[in-house]
C-alpha positions in Angstrom: 67.1 97.1 84.0 64.0 96.6 81.7 61.6 98.0 84.1 61.4 101.9 84.9 59.3 103.7 87.4 59.7 101.2 90.2 62.9 100.7 92.4 63.7 98.4 94.9 66.5 99.1 97.5 66.3 95.4 98.6 63.9 92.2 97.7 61.2 93.6 100.0 61.6 97.4 100.3 60.3 99.2 96.8 59.0 102.5 96.0 57.5 104.8 94.9 54.1 104.8 96.9 50.8 104.5 94.8 49.5 107.7 93.3 46.0 106.9 94.6 44.4 104.2 96.7 41.1 103.1 98.4 39.7 100.1 100.0 39.6 98.2 96.7 42.3 99.3 94.6 45.7 101.1 94.5 47.3 102.7 91.3 50.7 103.5 90.3 51.8 105.5 87.2 54.7 106.1 85.2 55.9 102.5 85.2 57.4 101.3 81.9 58.7 98.0 80.9 61.1 98.2 77.9 60.5 95.5 75.1 63.6 93.2 74.0 63.7 91.1 70.8 61.9 88.3 72.2 58.2 88.5 74.1 58.7 88.5 77.8 56.4 87.9 80.6 56.4 89.7 84.1 54.8 88.7 87.4 53.0 91.8 89.3 53.5 91.4 93.0 51.8 93.4 95.4 52.1 94.0 99.3 49.5 95.6 101.4 52.1 96.4 104.2 54.2 96.5 106.2 56.7 95.7 103.3 60.2 95.1 104.4 60.7 91.3 103.0 59.9 89.3 99.8 57.6 87.0 101.7 55.2 89.6 102.3 54.5 90.1 98.5 51.7 88.1 96.7 51.4 87.4 93.0 48.2 89.6 91.7 48.7 89.2 88.0 51.3 88.9 85.0 52.1 91.5 82.2 53.2 90.3 78.7 55.4 92.6 76.8 55.6 92.0 73.1 59.0 91.8 71.3 60.5 95.3 70.3 59.9 96.3 66.8 63.5 98.3 66.7 66.8 97.4 68.0 70.3 98.9 68.2 73.7 97.4 67.7 77.1 99.1 68.1 80.6 99.0 66.2 82.9 97.7 67.7 81.0 95.4 70.3 83.1 97.1 73.2 83.3 100.9 73.3 85.9 102.1 75.5 86.9 105.5 76.9 89.7 105.6 74.5 87.8 104.3 71.3 88.2 107.5 69.1 85.0 106.6 66.8 82.2 104.2 66.9 78.9 103.6 65.3 75.3 102.8 66.3 73.0 101.0 63.8 69.2 100.9 64.4 67.3 98.3 62.6 63.6 96.7 62.2 62.4 93.4 61.1 62.3 93.2 57.1 59.3 95.3 55.5 57.6 95.8 59.2 56.8 99.3 58.6 56.9 101.8 55.7 58.5 104.8 57.6 61.6 106.2 55.7 64.6 105.4 57.4 65.9 108.9 56.5 63.7 110.3 59.1 64.9 108.3 61.9 66.7 110.0 64.8 68.4 109.1 68.0 69.9 110.7 71.0 71.9 109.2 73.8 70.7 110.0 77.3 73.0 109.4 80.4 71.8 106.6 82.8 74.8 106.6 85.3 77.9 108.5 84.7 81.3 107.9 86.3 82.8 110.6 88.3 86.7 110.5 88.6 87.0 112.8 91.4 85.0 110.2 93.8 85.5 107.0 92.1 81.9 106.5 91.9 78.9 106.3 89.7 75.8 108.8 89.8 72.4 107.6 88.6 71.0 110.4 86.1 67.8 109.0 84.3 66.0 105.9 83.5 63.9 107.3 80.4 64.2 109.4 77.3 62.8 112.5 78.9 66.6 113.6 79.6 68.6 115.5 77.5 71.2 114.4 75.0 74.5 113.7 76.5 76.8 116.7 75.7 79.8 114.5 76.0 79.0 112.5 72.8 79.0 114.4 69.3 78.1 113.5 65.8 81.2 112.5 63.7 83.1 114.6 61.0 81.0 117.9 59.9 78.3 116.9 62.1 80.2 117.7 65.2 76.9 118.7 67.2 75.0 117.8 70.4 72.1 115.9 68.4 69.6 114.5 68.1 71.4 113.2 64.9 70.1 112.4 61.4 71.6 109.0 60.2 74.9 109.0 58.1 73.9 106.1 56.1 70.5 104.6 55.6 69.0 101.4 54.0 65.4 99.9 53.6 65.1 98.8 57.2 68.4 100.0 58.9 70.2 103.4 59.6 73.7 103.9 61.1 75.1 106.9 63.0 78.5 107.6 63.2 79.5 109.2 66.6 82.8 110.2 68.7 83.5 111.5 72.1 86.6 113.3 73.8 88.9 110.2 74.5 90.6 112.1 77.3 87.5 112.7 79.6 87.2 109.9 82.1 83.4 111.1 83.2 82.4 109.9 79.7 82.4 106.2 81.3 78.9 105.0 82.0 75.6 103.8 80.8 73.3 105.4 78.1 69.8 105.1 76.8 69.6 104.7 73.0 66.4 106.9 72.3 64.8 106.7 69.2 61.9 108.6 67.1 60.7 109.0 63.7 60.2 112.6 62.3 56.7 113.2 61.5 56.6 114.3 57.9 53.9 116.8 58.5 55.3 118.5 61.7 58.8 117.9 60.7 59.6 117.0 64.4 59.6 114.0 66.7 56.7 113.5 68.9 58.1 111.0 71.4 61.2 109.2 72.2 61.4 105.5 72.8 64.4 103.7 74.5 65.5 100.9 72.0 66.8 97.6 73.4 70.3 96.2 72.1 70.1 93.1 69.9 72.2 91.4 72.4 69.4 91.6 74.9 70.7 94.7 77.0 68.9 97.8 77.6 71.9 100.1 77.5 74.8 101.2 75.5 77.9 101.5 77.5 81.1 103.3 77.2 83.6 101.1 79.2 86.5 102.4 81.3 90.1 101.5 80.2 92.4 99.8 82.5 94.0 103.1 83.5 90.6 104.4 84.5 90.1 101.4 87.0 93.5 102.1 88.5 92.9 103.7 92.1 94.2 107.3 92.3 97.7 107.7 94.0 97.2 107.5 97.6 97.7 105.7 100.9 95.0 103.3 101.9 92.7 103.9 105.0 91.8 101.3 107.7 94.9 99.6 107.8 96.0 97.8 111.0 99.3 97.0 112.5 101.0 95.7 115.8 103.9 96.7 117.6 105.8 96.0 120.9 106.5 99.1 123.4 110.2 99.9 123.8 111.3 98.7 120.3 112.1 100.3 116.9 109.8 98.8 114.4 109.1 99.1 110.8 105.5 100.1 109.7 104.6 99.3 106.2 101.9 101.3 104.7 100.1 100.2 101.7 98.5 102.4 98.9 98.5 103.0 95.2 100.9 105.0 93.2 103.1 105.7 96.0 106.3 105.0 93.7 107.2 104.4 90.0 106.8 100.9 88.5 110.2 100.0 89.7 109.3 100.9 93.3 112.3 103.0 94.2 111.4 106.5 92.8 109.1 109.0 94.4 106.1 110.0 92.4 104.4 113.4 92.2 102.3 112.2 95.3 105.5 113.0 97.4 105.5 110.3 99.8 109.2 110.5 100.4 108.7 113.7 102.1 105.8 112.0 104.3 105.9 111.4 107.9 103.6 109.0 110.1 103.2 109.5 113.8 101.2 107.8 116.5 98.7 109.7 118.6 95.5 109.9 120.5 93.9 111.8 117.3 95.4 113.0 114.1 95.6 116.7 114.9 98.3 119.1 115.9 96.2 119.6 119.1 96.4 115.8 120.1 100.0 115.0 119.1 100.6 113.4 122.5 100.2 110.0 123.9 99.5 110.5 127.6 102.0 113.1 128.6 104.7 112.0 126.1 105.3 113.4 122.5 103.7 111.3 119.6 106.2 108.8 118.4 106.8 109.6 114.5 108.9 108.1 111.8 112.5 108.9 111.2 113.1 107.2 108.0 111.2 106.5 104.8 112.0 103.5 102.5 110.2 102.4 99.3 109.2 98.6 99.3 107.5 98.8 95.8 105.0 100.9 94.0 102.2 100.1 96.3 103.8 100.3 99.8 106.3 102.4 101.8 108.2 101.5 105.1 108.3 103.8 107.8 111.1 103.3 110.7 109.4 104.3 114.3 110.8 104.0 117.6 109.2 103.8 121.0 110.5 104.0 124.6 109.8 101.6 127.6 107.8 104.7 129.1 105.4 104.4 126.1 102.0 103.3 127.5 99.7 101.2 125.4 96.1 102.5 125.1 93.9 99.9 126.7 90.2 99.9 125.8 87.5 101.9 127.6 83.9 101.2 127.7 83.2 103.4 124.7 86.3 102.7 122.5 88.6 99.4 121.8 92.2 99.4 122.4 94.5 101.1 119.8 96.3 104.4 118.7 95.5 106.3 115.7 98.2 106.2 112.9 98.3 109.5 111.3 99.8 110.2 107.8 101.1 113.6 106.7 101.9 113.9 103.0 104.3 116.6 103.4 106.5 117.1 106.4 106.6 120.6 108.3 110.0 121.8 109.2 108.6 124.6 111.6 110.6 123.8 114.9 109.7 119.9 114.3 106.3 120.6 115.0 103.6 118.1 113.8 102.0 119.7 110.7 98.2 120.3 110.2 96.1 118.3 107.6 97.3 115.0 108.8 94.8 112.1 108.2 94.1 109.0 110.1 95.1 105.8 107.8 94.7 103.0 110.4 95.1 101.8 114.1 98.2 100.3 115.6 97.9 98.1 118.7 100.7 97.9 121.1 101.7 95.3 123.7 104.4 95.6 126.2 104.6 91.9 127.0 104.5 89.8 123.9 107.0 89.2 121.2 106.0 89.9 117.9 106.8 89.1 114.4 107.1 85.2 115.2 106.6 82.6 112.6 105.5 78.9 113.7 106.3 76.0 111.5 103.9 73.3 111.9 103.6 69.6 110.5 100.0 69.2 109.2 99.7 65.5 110.6 100.6 66.4 114.1 99.0 68.2 117.2 101.5 70.5 118.3 102.1 73.5 120.5 102.2 77.4 119.8 104.8 79.3 122.3 104.3 82.9 123.2 107.5 84.6 124.4 107.7 87.9 126.4 107.8 89.2 129.7 105.1 89.5 132.4 102.9 87.1 130.5 99.9 85.3 132.6 97.5 82.5 132.2 94.6 85.0 131.4 96.2 85.7 128.0 94.8 84.0 124.9 95.6 83.2 121.5 93.4 83.2 118.4 94.3 81.8 114.9 92.7 83.3 111.7 92.9 82.6 108.1 96.0 84.7 106.7 94.0 87.2 105.0 91.8 88.2 107.8 92.9 90.9 110.3 93.4 90.5 113.9 90.7 92.2 116.2 88.0 91.9 113.4 88.5 88.6 111.6 86.7 85.2 112.9 88.4 82.1 113.9 89.5 80.0 111.2 87.3 76.7 110.4 90.6 74.8 109.5 92.1 75.1 113.2 91.5 72.4 115.8 92.1 73.8 119.2 91.3 71.7 122.4 87.6 72.0 122.8 86.3 72.5 126.3 82.9 71.6 128.0 81.8 75.3 127.8 82.6 76.0 124.1 80.0 75.9 121.7 81.5 78.1 118.9 84.9 78.6 117.5 85.3 82.0 119.3 84.4 80.5 122.8 86.8 77.6 122.1 89.8 80.4 121.9 88.4 82.1 124.8 88.4 78.9 126.9 91.8 77.6 125.6 94.3 78.6 128.2 98.1 78.0 128.0 99.7 75.3 130.0 99.5 76.4 133.6 102.3 78.0 135.5 104.3 76.3 138.2 103.3 78.2 141.4 103.8 75.6 144.6 100.6 77.0 146.6 98.9 73.5 146.7 97.8 72.8 150.4 98.2 76.2 151.8 97.8 75.0 155.3 100.6 72.6 154.7 102.7 73.8 151.8 105.2 71.1 152.0 102.8 68.6 151.0 101.4 67.7 147.5 99.3 64.7 146.2 98.3 62.7 143.4 94.7 61.6 142.9 93.5 58.5 141.0 90.0 58.4 139.8 87.5 55.4 139.7 84.6 56.5 137.6 81.0 56.2 138.6 81.8 55.0 141.8 81.9 56.6 145.7 83.2 55.8 149.0 80.7 54.2 151.3 80.1 55.3 155.0 83.3 57.4 155.2 82.1 61.0 154.6 83.8 63.8 156.7 81.1 65.5 158.7 80.9 69.2 157.8 78.8 70.2 160.9 81.2 70.6 164.0 84.3 70.4 161.6 87.2 72.3 163.0 88.6 73.3 159.7 87.0 76.9 158.6 87.4 76.0 154.8 85.4 72.8 155.0 82.7 74.6 156.8 82.5 77.6 154.5 82.4 75.4 151.6 79.1 73.6 152.6 76.6 73.7 149.9 73.6 74.7 152.2 75.6 77.2 154.2 76.8 78.9 151.2 74.0 78.7 148.9 70.5 78.2 150.8 70.4 82.0 151.3 70.1 82.5 147.6 73.5 82.9 146.6 74.2 82.2 142.9 78.0 82.3 142.6 79.4 78.8 142.9 76.1 77.2 143.6 75.5 75.1 140.6 76.2 72.1 142.7 73.4 72.9 145.4 70.4 70.5 145.6 67.7 72.7 147.1 65.4 70.6 149.1 67.9 67.9 149.6 71.0 69.7 150.9 70.0 70.6 154.4 72.0 72.2 157.4 73.4 68.6 158.1 74.4 67.9 154.6 78.0 66.9 154.0 78.1 68.0 150.5 80.6 70.7 149.3 80.2 73.4 146.4 83.8 73.4 145.0 85.3 72.6 141.8 87.3 69.4 141.3 90.6 71.3 141.7 89.3 73.1 144.9 88.1 69.8 146.4 91.4 68.2 145.9 93.4 71.1 147.4 91.1 71.1 150.3 91.7 67.3 150.9 95.4 67.6 150.4 95.3 70.6 153.0 93.6 68.2 155.6 96.4 65.9 155.4 96.0 62.4 156.8 92.3 63.1 157.9 91.5 63.0 154.2 91.6 60.0 152.1 89.9 60.9 149.1 86.9 62.6 147.2 83.6 61.9 145.8 83.4 64.2 142.9 80.2 64.9 140.9 81.0 64.4 137.3 79.3 67.5 135.8 78.5 69.8 138.9 81.0 71.6 141.3 79.9 69.5 144.2 81.9 66.8 146.2 82.1 65.0 149.4 85.5 64.5 151.3 86.1 61.0 153.0 88.0 59.8 156.1 90.7 56.9 156.2 89.2 53.7 155.0 88.4 54.1 151.2 91.6 52.7 150.0 90.3 49.1 151.4 87.2 49.7 149.3 89.1 50.4 146.2 91.2 47.5 146.5 88.5 45.1 147.4 86.1 46.5 144.6 83.4 47.2 147.3 83.0 51.1 146.3 79.4 52.2 146.0 77.9 52.6 142.6 76.6 56.1 141.4 76.9 57.2 137.7 76.7 60.8 138.8 80.1 60.7 140.7 83.9 59.7 140.5 85.9 58.5 143.6 89.3 60.3 143.6 91.7 58.3 145.7 94.4 60.4 147.4 97.9 58.6 146.8 100.8 58.8 149.4 101.8 62.3 150.4 105.4 63.0 149.8 106.7 65.9 151.9 109.2 68.1 150.1 110.4 71.6 151.2 108.6 74.2 148.9 112.1 75.6 148.0 113.0 72.4 146.2 109.8 72.4 144.1 110.5 73.2 140.4 108.6 73.4 137.4 108.2 70.2 135.3 108.9 70.2 131.4 106.1 71.8 129.3 104.6 74.3 131.8 104.4 78.1 131.2 106.0 80.8 132.8 105.7 84.4 132.8 108.1 84.7 129.9 106.8 81.7 128.0 103.2 80.6 127.4 102.6 77.3 126.0 99.5 76.6 124.1 99.3 72.8 123.5 97.0 70.6 121.1 96.6 72.7 118.2 96.1 71.1 115.0 95.0 72.0 111.4 93.0 70.3 108.9 94.9 71.3 106.0 98.1 72.9 105.0 98.6 76.6 104.5 99.3 79.9 106.1 97.4 81.2 109.1 97.4 84.4 111.3 98.2 84.2 115.1 96.3 86.9 117.3 97.1 87.6 120.8 94.7 88.8 123.4 96.5 91.1 125.8 94.5 90.5 129.2 95.9 93.9 130.8 94.4 95.9 127.9 90.8 94.7 128.4 88.0 97.1 129.1 87.7 98.2 132.7 86.0 95.4 134.7 86.7 92.8 132.0 88.8 90.1 133.2 89.0 87.5 130.5 89.0 87.5 126.6 85.6 87.5 125.1 85.4 89.0 121.7 87.2 89.1 118.4 88.1 92.6 119.1 90.2 91.7 122.3 92.4 89.6 119.9 93.8 93.1 118.3 97.6 92.2 118.5 99.1 90.3 115.4 101.6 88.0 117.0 102.7 86.3 113.8 102.1 83.5 111.4 101.8 79.8 111.3 103.0 78.0 108.3 101.6 74.4 108.0 103.4 72.5 105.5 104.7 68.9 104.9 108.0 70.3 103.9 108.6 71.7 107.6 111.3 69.2 108.1 113.5 71.0 105.8 113.8 73.6 108.6 115.6 71.3 110.7 118.6 72.0 108.4 120.2 75.6 109.3 120.9 76.0 105.5 117.2 76.6 104.8 116.6 79.3 107.3 117.1 83.0 107.1 116.0 83.8 110.7 116.7 82.1 114.3 114.2 79.1 114.8 114.0 77.1 118.1 112.4 73.9 118.6 109.2 74.2 120.7 108.9 72.0 123.9 105.8 69.6 124.4 104.5 68.7 121.1 106.9 70.0 118.9 107.1 72.5 116.0 109.4 75.4 115.2 109.2 79.0 116.5 111.1 81.4 114.3 111.7 85.2 114.4 114.4 87.9 114.6 113.9 88.8 118.2 112.9 86.8 121.5 112.9 88.2 125.0 115.6 86.8 127.2 115.2 83.0 127.6 113.4 81.5 130.8 115.6 79.6 133.1 113.8 76.4 133.9 115.9 74.4 136.7 116.1 70.8 136.8 113.7 69.3 139.2 115.1 68.4 142.4 115.6 64.8 143.5 112.3 63.6 145.5 110.1 66.4 144.2 106.4 65.5 144.6 104.2 64.7 141.6 101.8 67.6 140.9 98.0 66.9 141.9 96.1 65.7 139.0 94.2 69.1 138.8 97.2 71.2 139.3 96.8 74.4 137.6 93.5 73.6 136.2 91.9 76.9 134.8 87.9 77.2 134.9 86.9 77.9 131.5 85.3 81.4 131.2 81.6 81.4 131.5 81.8 77.9 133.5 80.5 76.9 136.9 80.4 73.2 136.8 83.0 70.9 137.8 83.6 69.7 134.2 84.4 73.1 133.3 88.2 72.6 133.9 90.8 72.2 131.2 
């Protein structure tokens, strides 16, 4: 503030350029430093270019500015827009000069001025060459535009009584107090000098009132909402001055007659969604002075807009201040105030109650859900689709996750029960028991000449030697030749292939970090029992247990698995209590060609909130509930809401149903190719 003539838009980008320069010097003119009550020293820093960061500047000298001879003070200490009259006093050190104080003059030059129409401030001047502000007048009979003679004088000080129009909000801003002493011979001022305040400031300020700082009556823009297709929902629009202080009476803004509609674009020519008419509000209810609730209905025929290569998901929410009764047509002049994100599959407005001391599950209900869907948890003040994952949430990490976003991208729901294990013999299933850092000696199933086409197709050499990349992280070039028995498959795939081979396969040598395995004939169980398995720190031996044959029609889902109408995300824990937002990635609305959730914008649907509190036990008592709550399976917790999709029927497991394989339903974490990349 004390330096004028040089301005910097950032620590490394300053202007103006020098007025002249050669190989040995560069010159800047018009740079002034305003003195204050105490002597001050300034460093001069120089950049020879390019200049875009502070480290590129070198210290080339110092400038010392002596203390100012004259300073000003004001009464009262804070002058506001509604302050009817006030005064400025200019003073100098006792007997420091002999000029007559009656010859002193001041004028106030606007530095920056508040513009109520735009709600912003505009820079005007940083020196005393500017004109006296026309908004500030001399008091009483001297009601003129100045410069002013003092009202009262003393030996080393003079005082000016001033006033302004208290109804003009544009008076708010910063001003230079410019001073001169009239030359007694010429009868005029030769030059004007900006004075510092006795407080150390370089400006005089007229401060805005509380009313000046209040936003103008309007609805806020860039709001975000979520809704489910086929439901009547209430959309709450926030703003300022939408109703009176009691929040129940319309203001001159006219929100009671407004409408909301949802469309591709907010214009009368784009008042449709696909081939259907744009959904619009049918009722308006005041919530309080800052928010209004609109009732909107959609039908099952309404199609949520999925993302494209050039734009994200979501529909425009259009606000029209006054409704148009012209045959029910949408009015011209509607403005976009935000975006709404629809889902046709997940239930919304859910509340989850968690105990902070426990790892628990979040259950997403709906219809047509898949294990490609994901959730993300944000701090409550953030918005789904743009906010980052909360650092207070502990979701199960996977081998491929290095950031909080990647953790949620790779955090699948519990698998769905789909009895397709061992497709060659679907009546069989098996359980595999691991012995770490061991392998079965001398019983590898030969790939070359094998009658099973799936075994031959999985050979690393045959699959990867030609330069293929997909699924070839387990291929050892130069080691795996045409006679190698190594298969380039994940653990899940190796187990399923062993199961499909039936009695021919007794177990799997599985690489611990890569998609690489060897299948083994009968005889490995004896090595396990006698402790004679081979030692290799890179492999685990997976012994296939007894196969139980059960008709697939009798296979049913074990407790705690997901289904198409209920996804269970187990193992969520919080570092601290509080309120968190649950965001949903609808895998059917991703960009073309995108098969998994990757970025914050993919989690655009707000599913509900999680309340983490030690008093969650109180909710076991129905007296403390205002909505229906259900106990979540698996790790526990409560899911509450006013609407749920029809409950899924999960039949009791049939007698003699087989145990699921250890890798059943394992989902490869996104971006992973190694065997360890299953969760």
